N, C-alpha and C positions, 0 to 999 in steps of 0.2 A: 504493500499500499504506499501512499505518499508519506514522505518522511515526517512532515508536520501535518497532523490530523486537522482538517478544517473545523472551525468552531460552529456549533449549531446556533440558529436563530430561535428564540423562545417567545411564545405568546406572552408569558409573564413579564417580559422585559419591554413590552410596547411602550413607547413614548411618542407624542405627536412631533411632527417636524417643526423645526425652529421658525420657519417662515411660511407665510401664505402667499399665493400668487394671484395677481389681478388679471394678467394677460400674458400670452406667449405668442411671439412672432418668429417664425422660422423661414429661412430662405435657403433653398437647395439649388446648388449648381451641380447638375448631375454629370458624372464622368465614371466610366467603368472601374477605373483604378484609383481615381483621385477626386472623389465627390467632396465639394465644400459645403458645410452646413453652418450658417450664421444664425445665432439665436439672440433674441432680445426679449428679456423676461422682467416683468415688474414685480418685485418682491416687496413685502412688508413684514415686520416682526409678527410672530404669532403669540398673542397674549397667553395662550394656553400651554405654551412650550416651557420646558424647564431647562433645556440646554441651548444656549445662544450660538452654538457653532454653526457656521455656514459650510455645509458639506454637500457637494453635488456628485452623484454617481457618474462614473465614466469608465469604460473599458475599451482598450484598443484604439484610442483616439489620439490623433496628433494635433495638439493645441497650437493654433496659429497665433491667436491674440485673445486678450480678455480685457474688458473695461467695466468700471462701475461709474455710472453717471457720466460717461464720456471720458473718464480718466483711466489711462492704462494701469493695469495691476498685474502682479506676478504671483499667481496662486502656487500653493504647494501641491504638486501632482503626484499621485500614487497609482498603483496598479488598479485600484478600485474606484478612484475619483479624485476630487480636488477639494482643498480647504483654502479659504480666503478670508481675510479681515474685511468686514462690511460695516456700514453705518448702522446705528441703532435707531433706524427710521426708514421709511420707504425709500427704495432705490431701484435703479434700472441696471440689470446685469446684461452685458453683451459679450459674446464669445464667437470665435470662428474656429472650426475644427476641420480636419481632412480625414476621410475614411476610404476604405477600399472595398466596395461592394462585390467586386468580382472574386476576391479571395475569401469571401465569407461563405464557406461550405457548411457552417453550423446552421445556416438559415435562420439566424436571430438578428434582429436589427434590420438594417437595409442591406439587401443582397440582390443578386441577379439570377434570373431563371430564363435561360435561352434568349438572352437579349432584353428581357423585361426587368425593370427595377421594381421590387416589391419589398414589403416590410412584414415582420412578425415581431411584435413587441411584448406580448404576454408570455412569460410573466415579467422578465427583467431584461427585455431586449432593447428598450429605448436608450439605455445607458451606452449602447454600442453605436448610437447615432450622434448624440451630443451630450454635454454635461448637463445633468438635470436631477432633481430629487425624484428618482425612479421608484416611487412607492404609491400604492393605490389610494392613499388618503390625501394626497396632494392633487387637487382638482383645479383646472383653469380653462377658460376659453382659448382656442388656438386659431391663429391666422397663419396660413402657409403659402409661400410663393415657390413656384417650381420653374427653374430655368433649365430648359432642355429643348433640343430640336425634334424630339420624339413627338408623334402626332397626338397621343393621348396622355394627359397628365391629370392625376386624380389624387385627392386627399379627403379628409373628413369635412362634413358640413356642406354649405352651399357655395356655388362657384361664381366668380367674377373674373372671366378670362382664365388666366393661369394661377389665379389666387383663390384660395379656399378659406372660408371662415366658418368655424364651428362655434355657434353662440352658447352651446350647452357646456358648462364646465365638465371636464373629464380628466381622469388620470392619464399618465403617459403611456400606460400599457394599451390603451385604446387608440393611440395614434396610428395612422396608416398613410402610406404613400404608394402609388403605383404609377409607372410611366412606361410606355411601350407602343408597339405597333399593334393596336387592338381595334376590334370592331364590336359594335353593340347590338344586342337583341333588346329592343326597347318596348316599353308599354307605359301606361299611366294608371294611377289609382286615385280615386276620390274618397277622402276620409269621411267618417260619419258626420263631421261638422262642416263638410263641403270644401276642404282644402285639396287642391290638386297636387299630386306627387309624381314626378318623372321617375320611372323605373328603368334601370339599365343593367344588363348582364354583359360584361365585357370579356371577350374571348379572343383567341388568336384567329386570324383570317382562315376560314374553312371550317370553323367550329360553330359558327353562328346558327346553323340549322339543328343544333343539339341542345338548345336552351329553352325550348318551349315549355317543357314540363317543370323545370325549375322556376320559370317565371309564373306559371299557373300556381305552383305551390306557394310562392312568395305572396301572391295576391290573396289566396285563401288564408294564409297565415295572418296577414294584416287585418282582414275582415274578422277572423276568429278572435283575435286579441281584442278587437273593439267590442265584440259581442260578449265574450266570456269573462274578460277582465276589465273592460272599460278603458283600454289603453289605445290611444291614437298615435300615429306616427307624427313627428314634430319637426321635420325639415322638408324642403321643397324637392329634394332628390334623394333617391336611395340607389346605391350602386353595389353590384357584386362583381368581383373579378375572379376568374378561374386561373389558377397558377399550377403548373406541373410539379414544381419542386416546393413541397410544403410539409412541415413536420406533423401538422395536425390535420383534422378533418376540415375545419374552417375556423374563422376568427371573426368576432362580432364587432370590430372597430366601428365607431359611431358613424353611421351613414355610408360606410365603405367596407362592406364585408369582403374578406378575402377567403377564397375557397380552394381547397384541393380540387383539381379539375375532375377527379372521379366523382365528386359529389355535386357536380353541376351538369356535366355533359351527358346526354342520353339520347339514344335513338333505338327503336326496336331491334335493329340489326346488331347493335353493339352493347346494349345495356340489358341487364336481367331485371326481372321483377323485384328482386332484392335491391338492386341499384336504384330503381325508381322509388322504392319505399325509403331507402336511406336519403336520397335527395330530398324527398318531401319532409322527412323528419329533421334533417340537418338545416335545410333552409328555414324551417319554422323555428328551430332552436336558436339560431343565430339572430333571426329577426326578433324573437321574444326577448332576447338579451337587451333590446333597446331600452326596456324599462327595468328588467331584473338583471342588472349588471352594468348598464351604462348610465341611465338617469339616476339610479341608485346603485352604488358600487360597494366594494368591500373596504372596510377600514384598514385591513392588513391581509396578508395571504393566508393567515390561519382561518379566515372567514370565507375561504374559497367556496365551500359548500353552499353558502348563502346565495351566491349567484348561480353556481353550476347545478347543485341539487335542485333548487327551485325551478331553474329553467328546463332541466331535464324532465321534471314532473309536468311542466307546462307542455313541452313538446310531446310527451307521452299522452296527455289528455287530448291534444290536437290529433295525433295519429289515431287514437281510439275513436274519435268522432269522424274522422275522414274514412276510416276502414272498419274492420270488425273489432269492436272493443274487447271481446274475450280473446280473440286471436292475438291482438296486440299485447294484452296483459300477459298471456302465456309467453310470448316472445320476450317481453321484458324480464320475466322471472327466469327464463332460461339463461339470458345473459347475465343476470344477477348471480345466479348459482354457479355458472361456469367461471366467472371472473371474480366477483366480489366475495362469494363464500370461500373460494380457494384462497383469496388474499387474507381473509379473516382467520383462516385456519393455519396459516403459516407464519414465517418469520417477518413478512412484510405487513402484518396486521397493524392497523393504526386507527385512531378515532376519525369519525366523520369531520370533526374539527381537530386537526393535529395540534399538539402542544409544542413541538419543536421540529425543525428540519435543518438539513445541511444544504440541500439543493431543492428549491421550491418546484422546479420542473418535475421532480420525482413524486409530487403529490397530486398530479393530475391523474387520479386513480379511479378504479371502480368504486372504491369506498366513498370518495368525495362525490362522485357523479351519481352512480346508481343507488347506492345505499342512501346518499343524501336525498335523492328523489323519493325513496321509500319513506323516509322520515316526514317529508312534506305530505305524502299520501296518508300516513297515519294521523297526522294532525287534522287533515280534512275529514278523515273517517270519524275521529273523536268529536269534532265540532259540528259536522254536517256541512252541506254545501253553502247554506246561507251565511252562517257565521264565518266560514272560511272566506267567502267573498267579501264580507264586511271587514275582516281583519286585513285582507290584502288591500282594500280601499284605503283603510287607515294608514297602512304602511306606505303606500304610494304617496298619499297626501302629506303625511308627516315628514317623510324622509327624502322627498325629491331633491336632487342635487347634493346628496350627502353620501359619505362613505360610512357604512354601518357594520354592526355586529350581529351575531345570532341573538344576543340579548335584546337588541332593538326590534328585531323581527318578532320574537316570541312575545314581547311586551304588548305589541298591537293586538295579538289574539287573546292574551290575558285580559286586556281591557274590554274588548267587544264581547267576550264570552263570560266575563266576570269569573275567571277560574284561575287556578294556580298551575302553572306548567313546569314547576321546578323539577318534578320527577321525570316528566317527559323529556326535559333537557338532557337527561343521562344518555339519550341516544346520540348526542353530539360528543360526549366526553368519554364514553366507554367503547372500547374496540371489542370485537368478537361477535359471533352470531349466537344469539340466545337459542337454547334448546327448550322447547315446550313439550312436556309429556302429558298425555291424556289417558285416563283409565275411567271405566264406569262399571257400575253394578246395578242390578235391578232388585228391588225389594217390593214385590207385589206389583202394584200399579205406580210405583215411584221409581224414577231413574235418578241415580246419584252419579254425577259427572264431576271428576276431579281433574283440575289442571294444575301443573306446577311448572316452574321455570328455573333454568340455571344458565348463567352467563359464564362461559368458560374463561380460564385465564389466557392472557395473551402477553407478548413481550412487553415488560414494564408495568403490567397491570395483573398481578396475580389474584387479587380479590375484587369482586364486582358487587355492586348494589342491585337490587331487583329493578328490572326495566319496567316501563309502562307499556304493556303489549295489548293492542286491540285484537280480540279473537272474535271474528264473526262466525257464528255457527248456525246450523239448522239441524233438524231431526227428520229422518225418513223411517216410515214403517217398512216391515218386511216385504210388502207388495210394491214398494217403490213410492207410495204416497207420502208427500211431504206433510208432516204433522206440526212442525215448527218452522216457519219461514226464517230467513236470515235475521239473526239477532246479535247485537254487539254486546260482548262481555269484556270487562276491563280486568285483565290479569295484571295487577299492579303490586302484587306481593309474591313471596315464594310459592304460595299455594292458594288455590281458589276452588271452593266446593260449591257446586250447583245442584239444585234439586228441581226435578220436573215431574208434575202430575200427569202421567200418561193418559189417564182416563179423561182428564179435562182436555188435553191436547187432541185426543182421538175422538172428540165429539161425543163422549159418553162411554166409549168402549176402548179400553187399552189395547193396542196392537200386541200381537204375540211376540213380535221381534222389532227392535229399534236399532237403527244405525245412525250414529252421529256424523254429520258433515261438518268438519272442522276447518278453521282458517279459510273460510270462503273468500274467493277473490284474492287469495294470498294476502290477507289483511295485515300481515306484519312480516318483516324479513327475518324469519326464524326457521329453525329445523324442527319439524313436527314429528314426534314419536307417539303414534297412536296404535292401540292394540286392535287394529282392524284386520279381520280375517280375509283371506282371499275372496271368499264368498261375499263378504260385506263390500269389498272394493268392486267386485263385479256388479253388485247392485247399484253402487254409486255411479259406476260407468254407464249403466243403462238408464238410470232414473234421476240422478241428482239434477236439481234445477240450476245449480251453479256450474257454469261451463268449466271454470278452472278446476273444480274438484272432480269433474268427469274426466278431464285430461289427466289430472294427478293420479286418479285411480288406475287408469291404463298404464301410465308411466311406472308406477310402483309395481304393478303386476308384472310388467315386462322386465323391470330391473330385478325383481326377485327371482324370476325364472333364470335369467342370465347369470346372476351371481351364484346360484346353485350349481349351474353347469361349470362356471369358471373355477369354483372351489371343489369340483369333483363330486358333487352330491346330486347331479342332474339325473342319474339313472335310478334313484330310489323310487319305489312305487308311489310314494307321496308326491315327489316332484314330477313324475310322469303324469300323474293325475292333474296336478296343478297346471302343468304345461298345456294339457288338453283343455282344461277349463278356461284358461286365458285365451286360447285360440277360439273357443266357442263364444266367449264374451265379445271378442273383437268381431266375429262374424255377426253376432246379434247387433252390435253397435252400428255396423256398416249398413244395416238394413233400414236405419232411420233416415228417410229421405228428406226430412226437414232440416237436416244439419248443413251448416256452411262447409263447402268442400275444403276451405282452408283449415277449418277446425278438424275435420276428419284426417287431413294430411298430418297435422300435428300429433293426433292420437296414434297414427300408424308409424310415426317416426321414432326410431329406437333411441334409447339413451346413448349418449356419446361415450366413446372410450374413456374419456377423462371422468365422466359421471360414474361409469362402472368402476373405474379405479378407486374413486373415493368410496364407493359402496363396499368394495372389498376391504379397504382400510377400516371403514366403520364396523365391519364384521370382525375386526381383530386379526386379519390376515394380511400377508404381504402380497401385493399384486404383481403379476407378471404381464407386462404389456403385450407380449406375443400371444399368450394364451387368451387374453381378453379380446384381442383383435380377431383371432380365429373363432372363438365361441360366438362373438357378435355376428360375424359374417355367416357362420353356419345357422344360427337361429333366425337371421333375416331371411335366408334362403328357405328355411322350413316354414316360416310364417307366409312367405310369398307363395309357396306351394299349397299351404293349407287354405289360403284366401284366393287361389288362382282365379276362380270364376268371378269373384267379386272385383278383384283387381283388374282383370281383363275387361270387364264391363266398364269400370271407371276409365280405363285407358282409351277404349273405343268411343265411349259416349262423350268424353270431354275433349275430343280432338278440336282444337280451336280454329282450324282452317287457316287460310293465308293472312287474314286480317288481324293485326295485333293492336290491342289497346292495353294501357298500363293500369286500368282501374282495378279496384280491390276485388271485385267479383270475378273478373277474368283472370287475375293473378291467382286467386284461390283455386280456380279450376285447373290452371296449369300446375299449381303446387301439388294437387292431389294426383293429377295424371303422371307427373314426374316421380312422385313417391311410389305410385304403382309400378312405373318402369323400373325403379331401383329394386323393388322387392321381387319383381318377376324375373330380373336378369341375374344370371350367374356367369362365372368365367366360361362355363361350358355352353351357355346359350346367350349369345349376344346379338342375335338376329334383330330383335325389336329395337335395341339401342342403335345398331348400325343403320337401320331404316330411318329412325328419327334423326340421327346425325346427318344423313344425306339429304333429308327432306325439310329440315327445320327452316322456318322463315323468320325466326327471332332468336336472339341470343339466349334467352331463358331455356328454351327447348334444346338448342344446340349444345349449350354448356352442360345441361343435365345428362344428355346422352354421352358427351365426351367424358364426363366423370365416370360413368359406368364402363365405358370402353377402356379407359386408362386403368381402371381397377382390374379389368379383365385382361390387362397386358396387351391391348391392341395399340401398338406403337404407330401404326400407319395412320390412325385417326388423329393422334397428337401431331404428327408431321403435317397432315393435311390441314389441320386447324392453323398451325403456324404459318403455312404457306398462304393461307387465305387472309390472315389478319396481321401479318407481321408489320404492316405500315401503321397500324392503329395502336398507339402507345397504351391506352387504357385497357383494350382487349388483351394485349400481350401481357399486362400485369396479371390478368385472370389466368392466362395460359401458364405463366411461370408458377403461379400458386397451385393450380389444379394438377399440373404435371407431377408435382412432388406430393401433394397432399393425398391424391387418389392413387398413386402408384402402389403396387404390391410392396409390402414392408421390406422384403428381401432386395428390392431394387431401388427404393426411394432415395437412399443416400447417394448411390451412384448417379441417379438422375440429377440430384441437387448439385453434386460436384460437376457434372457435365454442363449444367445450365449456368453455373457460376463462371464458366469459361465462354459462354455464348456471346456472340458479338452484340446482342441486344441487352446484355446484362450490364446496365449502368448502375453500379453499386452505390454511387453517391446520390442517386435519386431515391428518396425515402420510400416511395410506392413500390419501386422495383425491388429494393432491398427487403422490404417487409414481405413482398410476395414470395420471394425465394426462401428466405429463412422461416417465414411464417408457414409456408407449405410443409417444410420438414417438421416443424414443431407441432403442426396439426396432424401429423402422422405419427402417433405416439410409439407404435411398434417399431418404427424406423429410428426415430429420435432416441428411443431408449434401447437401442440394440445393445446386447450384452458386451460387445466389444468396446463400447464407449466412443466409437467413431462419430456418431451423431453429435455427442457433446463436444467433441474436439472441433468438428466442423463449425458449429455455431460459435464456440468460443473464439476460434480464429477470426471469424468475420466480425464479431463484436469488438475485438481489439482493433481490427483495421478501421471499422466505422467510427470507433471512439475518437480516433485522431482527426476525423473530418466533421462528424456530426454527433456530439455526445448525447443529445436528447434521444435520437433514434436508437443508438446503442443501448442506452439505459432502459428504455421501454421494452426493447426486445429481450433484455436479459432476464425478464421474469420467467422465461422458459425453465429456469433452474430453481424457482422458488419452492417446488414441491419435492426437493431431493430427499427429504426425510421419509417420504412414503415408501421408498423402494428397498430392495434387499441390500445387504452390506456391500456387495461388489458394485452395484450401481451407484450407491451413495458415495463410495470412495472415488469412483470415476467422475461423478458430477462435482464433488469437492475439488478433485484435481483440476478440473476445468475452471472452476471459480477461483482457485488459488493462482492459476496461470493468468487469469484476467487481472486479479488483484495486484500481481507483481509486474504487470506490463509497464514499460517505460512511458512516462507522460500520462498516466491514467487520469481521466477527467474527474472532476468532483461529482458529476452526475452518475457515471457508471461506478465510481468508487463507492459512493454511498449505498447504491443498490446491492453491490456485491458484499459489502460489509454487513448489511442488514440480513441478507440471505444466509451468510455464513454464521451469523449470530455473534459477530465480534462485539 
């Protein structure tokens, strides 16, 4: 590791900045290697500050000159900024610096992407542009002048020629600048109060025909935010720019959102249904930040969940309204369990609001985003829709133009609901996924239901206080009749005992058998341990009125069958009978013609290999990724054979024909048809997939068929796809990913090694890098090959990427976070890879912190 360990930043040490800013004026003279940035900033002392030091952040800057009120000064410059003596009164600071955008491979601050100038300033990139108090609680209006001969020059706010003025005070992390040879896909929007807004999506020439869906999503987002939250847009123009080289998905800079191209550009031939759904959600997310993140921002980076968790919840609400709410909810939970539950269970566990960090970029995590959204959802569940809306209104009205904390947010809801949320606040301060256990017994016509909770220890938090957990439950009779509709129970102590009069609930007659439907809608981000028999879960699958719990029942039945086979118990008479029962339950489920095809597709989708790995660990056993992959493939083939008639009917009846539309209904039908294709296909029978690959008129169907063919070791299909699409950079990202992720485990590493030498493998492009390495990581049997070659391959590339783009390297390094799950030999090999990364020359703070936390240093 580094000789001198970097010192953490702590929430407890927060102090306000010494000065406030009345205005910021920036002038950029753009040049690929020698851009000049002149700043003129009006400072005044902050009466709330305790430290009078004038310190401005700055990294990698060549200071040309500095003036205070027109008088030259000579600040003391360090690697992290500058310090200067200043008046104890309002003053004007002026400075000029020179920077090199072309050499900026980290893609933070001002950098170049294929001849285009663009910026990424969150979290701390602005300090690489000019000297400034680069912290979120320092807010000011910006005026920006751009001097360049490039045809398009953009920044935040409203334009007056090449000058942009943003009247709304903002922190530096929301600053944006783009300049390049771009064309616009344009439209207009009229707000609820009658203001006209010019809308533009700026892309490279030739991409303008791929922007229609993103524009439609933007307009729907704007209208939805007015209707659901009462929030109107507040400038005369809203710009989006698509950038090929981008570390993130997108960035919410005020009035000028910068997007990774993959989340803007779409056509039926090149984008999948999943791409369209992502575009819709991410466009909405970044637009919704206009209020939850921009007009009201974070006091400090420890409050990151205040803008991100809240805005994720808002974009999830939007997607649920635009598409199928149950399907969207299940998708959100799948992502939460796959990413955040794993994070909570390992060495990277941290609070929704962390208490310290070494590198803030490492806390853009599933815990902050996805778990943060779940916390907002629980708040809404407790208070109800009306009080939640009232609390949001108070928050917007009270804190507009401010940098806020979690306490500011919760205080608004305490006020409108006249309630105490101090226990609820533990969701922000305690790491770990709570475990809720449920048991019940019947005493005549009375049902006694007992709930208990346990919050497991996590690094730095061995002991936990009880969480406040909303448990939404219902009761079903043995014939499937719902006798208790969804009811909210508050599990706010270690134990909760509930008593139900079954005779009263049954309308005078107590049912012979009762099945609880627990945690409906996944009402809290917890692990539920309930003593439900396989027969009870089959009943829930067939009759529960809660779609989430119908899906959960099917998921748990499939997982149980698979884990039994993985652990060598699948041939026992009991397990054979259970396997047959599960197949029968799925057959019965598939006869319900009222169901959404997208929902059926989710029910028929098998648990992932990572999900099964955790299930084996939860059973107290050591997982073998090779066995898990083999059993999963075999059981999928068996279910495909058992449901062959039903799946064949789905496949034939849901043929979409040549006309493609990205709407949710059509996407759901394609999802079910392609799920049927996957279950019907085996390496010995690829005829259906070959026919679909040859005849596909859209990327969704072509890529689904290609995945099946690559898994069946059909290399000709992979070569044909490359030949067809090699000129399309976003489609080739898909090809790099699927070529490795779907390859047979015995070949995937060799495929990855070969592709790393491919002429189209631009490893400095984050999308291409993530596609290749992510493909191998998404193929657990290959990544966890007993030889350790998969670990070595990923470690080599992380070390190389760290020298160019530390953020991307750090985020990909989480592939190693689960090393404690595995056998001693694999653990040793993974630790060897982590040790090699840790001792690499010039290791960045980003990657160094991640490796240290994963190793448990």
